C-alpha positions as a Markdown table, in Angstrom:
| # | Residue | x | y | z |
|---|---|---|---|---|
| 1 | Met | 13.1 | -8.3 | 15.6 |
| 2 | Ile | 15.7 | -5.5 | 16.3 |
| 3 | Leu | 17.7 | -3.7 | 13.7 |
| 4 | Ser | 20.6 | -1.6 | 14.8 |
| 5 | Tyr | 23.3 | 0.7 | 13.4 |
| 6 | Asn | 26.7 | 0.9 | 15.1 |
| 7 | Gly | 25.1 | -0.8 | 18.1 |
| 8 | Val | 22.3 | 1.8 | 18.5 |
| 9 | Val | 18.8 | 0.3 | 18.4 |
| 10 | Met | 16.8 | 2.0 | 15.7 |
| 11 | Ile | 14.0 | -0.3 | 14.6 |
| 12 | Lys | 12.0 | -2.8 | 16.6 |
| 13 | Arg | 9.0 | -5.0 | 15.8 |
| 14 | Tyr | 6.1 | -4.3 | 18.1 |
| 15 | Phe | 2.9 | -6.2 | 18.8 |
| 16 | Phe | -0.4 | -4.4 | 19.4 |
| 17 | Glu | -3.0 | -6.4 | 21.4 |
| 18 | Leu | -6.1 | -4.6 | 20.3 |
| 19 | Ser | -9.3 | -4.0 | 22.3 |
| 20 | Gly | -11.6 | -5.8 | 19.9 |
| 21 | Glu | -14.3 | -3.1 | 20.4 |
| 22 | His | -14.6 | -2.6 | 16.6 |
| 23 | Pro | -13.5 | -4.9 | 13.8 |
| 24 | Met | -11.4 | -2.2 | 12.0 |
| 25 | Met | -11.0 | 1.0 | 14.1 |
| 26 | Pro | -8.4 | -0.3 | 16.6 |
| 27 | Ala | -6.0 | -1.4 | 13.9 |
| 28 | Ala | -6.6 | 1.8 | 11.9 |
| 29 | Glu | -5.9 | 3.8 | 15.1 |
| 30 | Ala | -2.7 | 1.9 | 15.7 |
| 31 | Tyr | -1.5 | 2.7 | 12.2 |
| 32 | Ala | -2.5 | 6.4 | 12.6 |
| 33 | Cys | -0.7 | 6.7 | 15.9 |
| 34 | Ile | 2.5 | 5.5 | 14.3 |
| 35 | Lys | 2.1 | 7.7 | 11.3 |
| 36 | Ala | 1.4 | 10.7 | 13.6 |
| 37 | Ser | 4.7 | 10.0 | 15.5 |
| 38 | Thr | 7.1 | 9.6 | 12.6 |
| 39 | Asp | 7.8 | 10.9 | 9.1 |
| 40 | Asp | 9.7 | 7.7 | 8.3 |
| 41 | Ala | 8.3 | 4.7 | 6.4 |
| 42 | Phe | 7.3 | 1.7 | 8.6 |
| 43 | Glu | 6.1 | -1.9 | 8.2 |
| 44 | Phe | 2.5 | -2.6 | 9.4 |
| 45 | Thr | 0.3 | -5.7 | 9.2 |
| 46 | Ser | -2.9 | -6.7 | 11.0 |
| 47 | Gly | -4.9 | -9.8 | 11.8 |
| 48 | Pro | -7.9 | -10.7 | 14.1 |
| 49 | Gly | -7.4 | -8.7 | 17.2 |
| 50 | Tyr | -3.9 | -7.6 | 16.7 |
| 51 | Ser | -1.4 | -5.5 | 14.7 |
| 52 | Ile | 2.3 | -5.9 | 14.2 |
| 53 | Ala | 4.6 | -2.9 | 13.2 |
| 54 | Glu | 8.2 | -2.1 | 12.8 |
| 55 | Phe | 9.3 | 1.4 | 13.8 |
| 56 | Asp | 12.0 | 3.4 | 15.5 |
| 57 | Asp | 11.9 | 2.5 | 19.2 |
| 58 | Ser | 12.3 | 6.2 | 20.2 |
| 59 | Ile | 8.6 | 6.9 | 19.3 |
| 60 | Phe | 7.2 | 3.9 | 21.3 |
| 61 | Asn | 6.3 | 6.0 | 24.4 |
| 62 | Asp | 4.5 | 8.7 | 22.3 |
| 63 | Ile | 2.4 | 6.0 | 20.7 |
| 64 | Ala | 1.6 | 4.2 | 24.0 |
| 65 | Glu | 0.6 | 7.5 | 25.7 |
| 66 | Arg | -1.9 | 8.5 | 23.0 |
| 67 | Ile | -3.5 | 5.2 | 21.8 |
| 68 | Ala | -7.0 | 4.4 | 23.0 |
| 69 | Leu | -8.2 | 1.1 | 21.4 |
| 70 | Thr | -5.2 | -1.0 | 22.2 |
| 71 | Gln | -5.0 | -3.0 | 25.5 |
| 72 | Lys | -1.3 | -4.0 | 25.5 |
| 73 | Leu | 1.7 | -3.1 | 23.4 |
| 74 | Gly | 5.2 | -4.5 | 23.4 |
| 75 | Thr | 8.2 | -6.2 | 21.8 |
| 76 | His | 7.1 | -8.9 | 19.3 |
| 77 | Leu | 9.0 | -12.2 | 19.9 |
| 78 | Gly | 7.5 | -14.3 | 17.2 |
| 79 | Ser | 4.3 | -15.7 | 15.6 |
| 80 | Phe | 3.9 | -19.5 | 15.3 |
| 81 | Asp | 1.6 | -22.1 | 13.8 |
| 82 | Val | -0.5 | -23.8 | 16.4 |
| 83 | His | 0.7 | -27.2 | 15.1 |
| 84 | Asn | 4.4 | -26.3 | 15.1 |
| 85 | Thr | 5.7 | -24.4 | 18.1 |
| 86 | Ser | 9.3 | -25.6 | 17.6 |
| 87 | Gly | 10.2 | -21.9 | 17.1 |
| 88 | Phe | 9.6 | -21.4 | 20.8 |
| 89 | Asp | 13.1 | -22.7 | 21.3 |
| 90 | Asp | 14.6 | -19.6 | 19.7 |
| 91 | Ile | 12.7 | -17.2 | 22.0 |
| 92 | Thr | 14.9 | -15.2 | 24.4 |
| 93 | Ile | 14.1 | -12.3 | 26.7 |
| 94 | Pro | 16.2 | -9.7 | 28.5 |
| 95 | Gly | 17.5 | -10.5 | 32.0 |
| 96 | Gly | 15.0 | -10.5 | 34.8 |
| 97 | Thr | 12.1 | -12.4 | 36.1 |
| 98 | Phe | 9.0 | -13.2 | 34.0 |
| 99 | Ala | 5.5 | -14.6 | 33.9 |
| 100 | Val | 3.7 | -16.0 | 30.9 |
| 101 | Arg | 0.0 | -15.2 | 30.4 |
| 102 | Ala | -2.3 | -16.0 | 27.6 |
| 103 | Arg | -5.4 | -14.6 | 26.0 |
| 104 | Lys | -7.6 | -16.0 | 23.2 |
| 105 | Phe | -9.2 | -13.6 | 20.8 |
| 106 | Glu | -12.9 | -14.0 | 20.9 |
| 107 | Thr | -13.8 | -17.6 | 19.9 |
| 108 | Met | -10.6 | -18.4 | 18.0 |
| 109 | Met | -8.5 | -21.5 | 18.8 |
| 110 | Arg | -11.4 | -22.7 | 21.0 |
| 111 | Asp | -9.9 | -26.3 | 21.0 |
| 112 | Val | -6.4 | -25.2 | 21.9 |
| 113 | Asp | -5.3 | -25.6 | 25.6 |
| 114 | Ser | -3.8 | -22.2 | 26.2 |
| 115 | Gln | -2.4 | -23.2 | 29.6 |
| 116 | Asp | -0.5 | -26.0 | 28.0 |
| 117 | Ile | 1.2 | -23.5 | 25.7 |
| 118 | Val | 1.9 | -21.2 | 28.7 |
| 119 | Arg | 3.6 | -24.1 | 30.5 |
| 120 | Lys | 5.6 | -25.1 | 27.4 |
| 121 | Leu | 6.8 | -21.6 | 26.7 |
| 122 | Gly | 7.5 | -20.9 | 30.4 |
| 123 | Lys | 9.7 | -24.0 | 30.6 |
| 124 | Ile | 11.8 | -22.8 | 27.7 |
| 125 | Ile | 12.3 | -19.2 | 28.9 |
| 126 | Ser | 13.1 | -20.4 | 32.4 |
| 127 | Arg | 16.3 | -22.0 | 31.2 |
| 128 | Asn | 17.8 | -18.4 | 31.4 |
| 129 | Asn | 15.3 | -16.5 | 33.4 |
| 130 | Asp | 13.5 | -17.0 | 36.8 |
| 131 | Val | 9.7 | -17.2 | 37.0 |
| 132 | Ser | 7.9 | -14.8 | 39.2 |
| 133 | Leu | 4.1 | -15.0 | 39.0 |
| 134 | Lys | 3.2 | -12.3 | 41.4 |
| 135 | His | 5.8 | -9.5 | 40.6 |
| 136 | Pro | 7.6 | -10.3 | 37.4 |
| 137 | Asp | 10.0 | -7.9 | 35.7 |
| 138 | Met | 8.4 | -8.8 | 32.4 |
| 139 | Glu | 5.0 | -10.2 | 31.3 |
| 140 | Val | 5.4 | -12.5 | 28.3 |
| 141 | Arg | 2.0 | -12.5 | 26.5 |
| 142 | Val | 0.7 | -15.3 | 24.4 |
| 143 | Phe | -2.1 | -14.1 | 22.1 |
| 144 | Leu | -4.1 | -16.8 | 20.3 |
| 145 | Ser | -5.7 | -15.6 | 17.1 |
| 146 | Asp | -5.0 | -16.8 | 13.6 |
| 147 | Arg | -1.6 | -17.9 | 14.9 |
| 148 | Ile | 0.1 | -18.0 | 18.3 |
| 149 | His | 1.7 | -14.6 | 18.8 |
| 150 | Val | 4.2 | -14.0 | 21.6 |
| 151 | Phe | 5.4 | -10.6 | 22.8 |
| 152 | Ile | 6.7 | -8.8 | 25.9 |
| 153 | Cys | 4.2 | -6.4 | 27.3 |
| 154 | Asp | 6.1 | -3.1 | 27.5 |
| 155 | Ala | 3.0 | -1.0 | 27.9 |
| 156 | Asp | -0.3 | -1.9 | 29.6 |
| 157 | Ile | -2.6 | 0.9 | 28.3 |
| 158 | Asp | -4.4 | 2.6 | 31.2 |
| 159 | Arg | -7.8 | 2.8 | 29.7 |
| 160 | Ser | -9.4 | 3.3 | 33.2 |
| 161 | Ser | -8.3 | 7.0 | 32.9 |
| 162 | Phe | -11.0 | 7.5 | 30.3 |
| 163 | Glu | -13.6 | 6.6 | 32.9 |
| 164 | Lys | -12.6 | 9.7 | 34.9 |
| 165 | Arg | -13.6 | 11.9 | 32.0 |
| 166 | Lys | -16.7 | 10.2 | 30.8 |
| 167 | Val | -20.0 | 12.1 | 30.6 |
| 168 | Ala | -21.4 | 11.4 | 34.1 |
| 169 | Glu | -18.1 | 12.5 | 35.8 |
| 170 | Arg | -18.1 | 16.0 | 34.2 |
| 171 | Pro | -19.5 | 19.0 | 36.1 |
| 172 | Phe | -21.4 | 20.0 | 33.0 |
| 173 | Phe | -22.7 | 17.2 | 30.8 |
| 174 | Ser | -25.2 | 16.2 | 28.1 |
| 175 | Pro | -26.3 | 12.5 | 27.9 |
| 176 | Ile | -25.4 | 12.5 | 24.2 |
| 177 | Ser | -21.7 | 12.4 | 24.0 |
| 178 | Leu | -18.9 | 10.1 | 22.7 |
| 179 | His | -17.1 | 7.9 | 25.3 |
| 180 | Pro | -13.6 | 9.4 | 25.8 |
| 181 | Lys | -11.9 | 6.4 | 24.3 |
| 182 | Phe | -13.8 | 6.9 | 21.0 |
| 183 | Ala | -13.3 | 10.6 | 21.1 |
| 184 | Arg | -9.5 | 10.0 | 21.5 |
| 185 | Ala | -9.5 | 7.4 | 18.8 |
| 186 | Ser | -11.3 | 9.8 | 16.4 |
| 187 | Ile | -8.5 | 12.4 | 17.1 |
| 188 | Asn | -5.8 | 9.7 | 16.5 |
| 189 | Leu | -7.4 | 8.7 | 13.2 |
| 190 | Thr | -6.6 | 12.2 | 11.8 |
| 191 | Cys | -2.9 | 11.4 | 12.3 |
| 192 | Val | -2.5 | 14.8 | 14.0 |
| 193 | Lys | 1.0 | 15.2 | 15.6 |
| 194 | Lys | 1.5 | 16.0 | 19.3 |
| 195 | Gly | 1.4 | 19.8 | 19.7 |
| 196 | Gly | -0.8 | 20.2 | 16.6 |
| 197 | Thr | -4.0 | 22.3 | 16.6 |
| 198 | Val | -7.3 | 20.5 | 16.8 |
| 199 | Leu | -10.6 | 22.3 | 16.2 |
| 200 | Asp | -14.1 | 21.1 | 17.3 |
| 201 | Pro | -16.7 | 23.4 | 15.8 |
| 202 | Phe | -19.6 | 21.5 | 17.5 |
| 203 | Cys | -17.9 | 21.2 | 20.9 |
| 204 | Gly | -20.9 | 20.4 | 23.1 |
| 205 | Thr | -19.7 | 19.6 | 26.6 |
| 206 | Gly | -16.1 | 19.4 | 25.4 |
| 207 | Gly | -15.4 | 15.7 | 25.3 |
| 208 | Ile | -13.3 | 15.8 | 22.2 |
| 209 | Val | -11.2 | 18.9 | 23.1 |
| 210 | Met | -10.6 | 17.4 | 26.6 |
| 211 | Glu | -9.1 | 14.4 | 25.0 |
| 212 | Ala | -7.1 | 16.4 | 22.5 |
| 213 | Ala | -5.7 | 18.7 | 25.3 |
| 214 | Ser | -4.8 | 15.8 | 27.5 |
| 215 | Met | -2.8 | 14.4 | 24.5 |
| 216 | Gly | -0.8 | 17.6 | 24.3 |
| 217 | Met | -2.7 | 19.3 | 21.4 |
| 218 | Arg | -3.6 | 23.0 | 21.1 |
| 219 | Val | -7.4 | 23.0 | 21.1 |
| 220 | Ile | -10.0 | 25.3 | 19.7 |
| 221 | Ala | -13.7 | 24.9 | 20.5 |
| 222 | Ser | -16.9 | 26.6 | 19.2 |
| 223 | Asp | -20.6 | 25.9 | 19.2 |
| 224 | Leu | -23.8 | 27.7 | 18.2 |
| 225 | Asp | -25.1 | 27.2 | 21.8 |
| 226 | Glu | -23.5 | 29.6 | 24.2 |
| 227 | Arg | -24.4 | 27.3 | 27.1 |
| 228 | Met | -22.3 | 24.5 | 25.5 |
| 229 | Val | -19.2 | 26.7 | 25.1 |
| 230 | Thr | -19.5 | 27.9 | 28.7 |
| 231 | Gly | -20.0 | 24.3 | 29.9 |
| 232 | Cys | -17.1 | 23.1 | 27.8 |
| 233 | Met | -14.8 | 25.8 | 29.4 |
| 234 | Glu | -16.1 | 24.7 | 32.8 |
| 235 | Asn | -15.2 | 21.0 | 32.1 |
| 236 | Met | -11.8 | 22.0 | 30.8 |
| 237 | Asp | -11.1 | 24.0 | 34.0 |
| 238 | His | -12.3 | 21.1 | 36.1 |
| 239 | Tyr | -9.7 | 18.7 | 34.6 |
| 240 | Gly | -6.9 | 21.3 | 34.5 |
| 241 | Leu | -6.8 | 21.5 | 30.7 |
| 242 | Lys | -6.3 | 24.6 | 28.6 |
| 243 | Leu | -8.4 | 25.9 | 25.7 |
| 244 | His | -6.3 | 27.8 | 23.2 |
| 245 | Asp | -9.3 | 29.6 | 21.8 |
| 246 | Ser | -13.1 | 29.4 | 21.9 |
| 247 | Ala | -16.2 | 31.2 | 20.5 |
| 248 | Val | -19.9 | 31.1 | 20.1 |
| 249 | Leu | -20.4 | 30.6 | 16.4 |
| 250 | Asp | -22.5 | 29.2 | 13.7 |
| 251 | Ile | -20.6 | 26.6 | 11.7 |
| 252 | Gly | -20.6 | 28.8 | 8.6 |
| 253 | Asp | -18.6 | 31.5 | 10.4 |
| 254 | Ile | -15.6 | 29.4 | 11.7 |
| 255 | Glu | -13.4 | 30.1 | 8.7 |
| 256 | Asn | -13.4 | 33.8 | 9.4 |
| 257 | Arg | -12.7 | 33.4 | 13.1 |
| 258 | Phe | -10.1 | 30.7 | 13.7 |
| 259 | Glu | -6.6 | 30.0 | 12.5 |
| 260 | Glu | -5.9 | 27.0 | 10.2 |
| 261 | Ala | -6.0 | 23.7 | 12.2 |
| 262 | Asp | -4.0 | 20.5 | 11.7 |
| 263 | Ala | -7.2 | 18.5 | 12.3 |
| 264 | Val | -10.9 | 19.0 | 12.8 |
| 265 | Val | -12.6 | 16.5 | 15.0 |
| 266 | Thr | -16.3 | 16.8 | 15.8 |
| 267 | Asp | -19.5 | 15.0 | 16.8 |
| 268 | Pro | -22.2 | 17.3 | 15.4 |
| 269 | Pro | -25.7 | 17.6 | 16.9 |
| 270 | Tyr | -28.3 | 15.1 | 16.0 |
| 271 | Gly | -31.3 | 13.7 | 17.9 |
| 272 | Arg | -34.3 | 15.3 | 19.5 |
| 273 | Ser | -32.5 | 16.7 | 22.6 |
| 274 | Thr | -29.9 | 18.7 | 20.7 |
| 275 | Asn | -30.2 | 22.4 | 20.1 |
| 276 | Thr | -30.1 | 23.2 | 16.3 |
| 277 | Ala | -31.9 | 26.6 | 16.5 |
| 278 | Gly | -34.8 | 25.0 | 14.5 |
| 279 | Glu | -32.6 | 24.0 | 11.6 |
| 280 | Asp | -32.7 | 20.5 | 10.3 |
| 281 | Ala | -29.7 | 18.6 | 11.5 |
| 282 | Arg | -28.9 | 17.1 | 8.2 |
| 283 | Asn | -28.8 | 20.5 | 6.6 |
| 284 | Ile | -26.3 | 21.6 | 9.3 |
| 285 | His | -24.1 | 18.6 | 8.6 |
| 286 | Gly | -24.2 | 19.2 | 4.9 |
| 287 | Arg | -23.2 | 22.9 | 5.1 |
| 288 | Ala | -20.5 | 22.2 | 7.7 |
| 289 | Val | -18.2 | 20.3 | 5.4 |
| 290 | Gly | -17.1 | 23.4 | 3.4 |
| 291 | Pro | -16.2 | 25.5 | 6.4 |
| 292 | Met | -14.4 | 22.6 | 8.1 |
| 293 | Arg | -12.3 | 22.2 | 5.0 |
| 294 | Gly | -11.6 | 25.9 | 5.0 |
| 295 | Cys | -10.3 | 25.7 | 8.5 |
| 296 | Leu | -7.9 | 22.9 | 7.7 |
| 297 | Lys | -4.3 | 23.1 | 6.6 |
| 298 | Lys | -3.5 | 21.5 | 3.3 |
| 299 | Gly | -3.4 | 17.7 | 3.8 |
| 300 | Gly | -5.2 | 18.0 | 7.1 |
| 301 | Arg | -7.9 | 15.6 | 8.1 |
| 302 | Ala | -11.4 | 15.9 | 9.6 |
| 303 | Ala | -12.9 | 13.2 | 11.7 |
| 304 | Val | -16.7 | 13.7 | 11.7 |
| 305 | Val | -19.1 | 11.4 | 13.6 |
| 306 | Leu | -22.6 | 11.2 | 12.2 |
| 307 | Pro | -25.6 | 8.8 | 12.6 |
| 308 | Tyr | -25.5 | 8.1 | 8.8 |
| 309 | Glu | -23.0 | 8.0 | 6.0 |
| 310 | Leu | -22.4 | 11.4 | 4.5 |
| 311 | His | -21.3 | 11.7 | 0.8 |
| 312 | Thr | -19.5 | 14.8 | -0.2 |
| 313 | Asp | -17.2 | 16.1 | -3.0 |
| 314 | Val | -15.8 | 18.9 | -0.8 |
| 315 | Met | -13.1 | 16.6 | 0.8 |
| 316 | Ala | -11.8 | 13.2 | -0.1 |
| 317 | Thr | -13.2 | 10.4 | 2.0 |
| 318 | Glu | -10.4 | 8.2 | 3.4 |
| 319 | Asn | -12.5 | 5.9 | 5.5 |
| 320 | Ile | -15.8 | 5.4 | 7.3 |
| 321 | Phe | -16.1 | 3.2 | 10.3 |
| 322 | Val | -19.6 | 2.1 | 11.4 |
| 323 | Gln | -20.3 | 1.4 | 15.1 |
| 324 | Arg | -23.7 | 0.1 | 16.2 |
| 325 | Val | -24.7 | 1.8 | 19.5 |
| 326 | His | -28.2 | 0.4 | 19.9 |
| 327 | Gly | -31.2 | -0.5 | 17.8 |
| 328 | Ser | -31.9 | 3.0 | 16.4 |
| 329 | Leu | -28.4 | 4.5 | 16.4 |
| 330 | Ser | -25.2 | 3.6 | 14.5 |
| 331 | Arg | -22.3 | 6.0 | 14.6 |
| 332 | His | -20.4 | 6.6 | 11.3 |
| 333 | Tyr | -16.9 | 7.8 | 11.9 |
| 334 | His | -15.9 | 9.7 | 8.7 |
| 335 | Ile | -12.3 | 10.5 | 8.0 |
| 336 | Phe | -12.0 | 13.2 | 5.4 |
| 337 | Arg | -8.8 | 14.8 | 3.9 |
| 338 | Lys | -8.3 | 18.2 | 2.4 |
């Protein structure tokens, strides 16, 4: 769907083919990326493995460049009932060659012949466009979930770039660290705008601030452990990224040292191998919430990753996403708001 004013495209309907790595986080991240990119109202719906949204096409590239838990993103052409695909006849695409490719979401539509749908849709589109399976100008995607969803893939998210910044590829690393795609998703879930200030007061090896800096944010890092701050700076230099400010600090001192941030995003220490200077990790987590709130601008959000659910009255809890890592560890991604 395209809405225009005086011939200028303003609003388009886009389809997000989500990664499926969590039942709720990918859709929530898609929504947050749109919200971070515009102050305007927008339509948003989600289903199994996908989201559909209508927004100003001028922010499309900003969303595609920052999103982490979406695989493909593009112009929505329609959604159809599996038993009535007559609407395929109304599908048109811009001039150029095309190829139709299909994906089933998990075990949905198990009994549906996806290639039969590909052939049927391809035959209809080929009335006006030529097929090119090897080097098409456009990839028309068929996503089989609760319905048959059809969209043009305008952006194939390069998630392989995250592998270049994962723990083992850094010159300084600790085995306990978020994968870059989940570090980036945590940043996105705060709805921080490009160019905003992001603070990580438990920076560790710098995984979160590396993602924030690569997204165009001003980043601030601190940690109680001087080795971590030094190692974080080393990693930032290695990837050609800039730290706006850094310090060796106890969490209780961050309010007096740093400017107000648009977002706080952090993965505090827990587990036997972390350095807590002898203090119980849960006690550190509990007393961290107040100083993090103090560092936030009004309305700012904090994304805090912990191995358990933290209840606090210091900030409003907007959401908690639970991710099972292995038998003894589940990560709880808390989204707090000041």
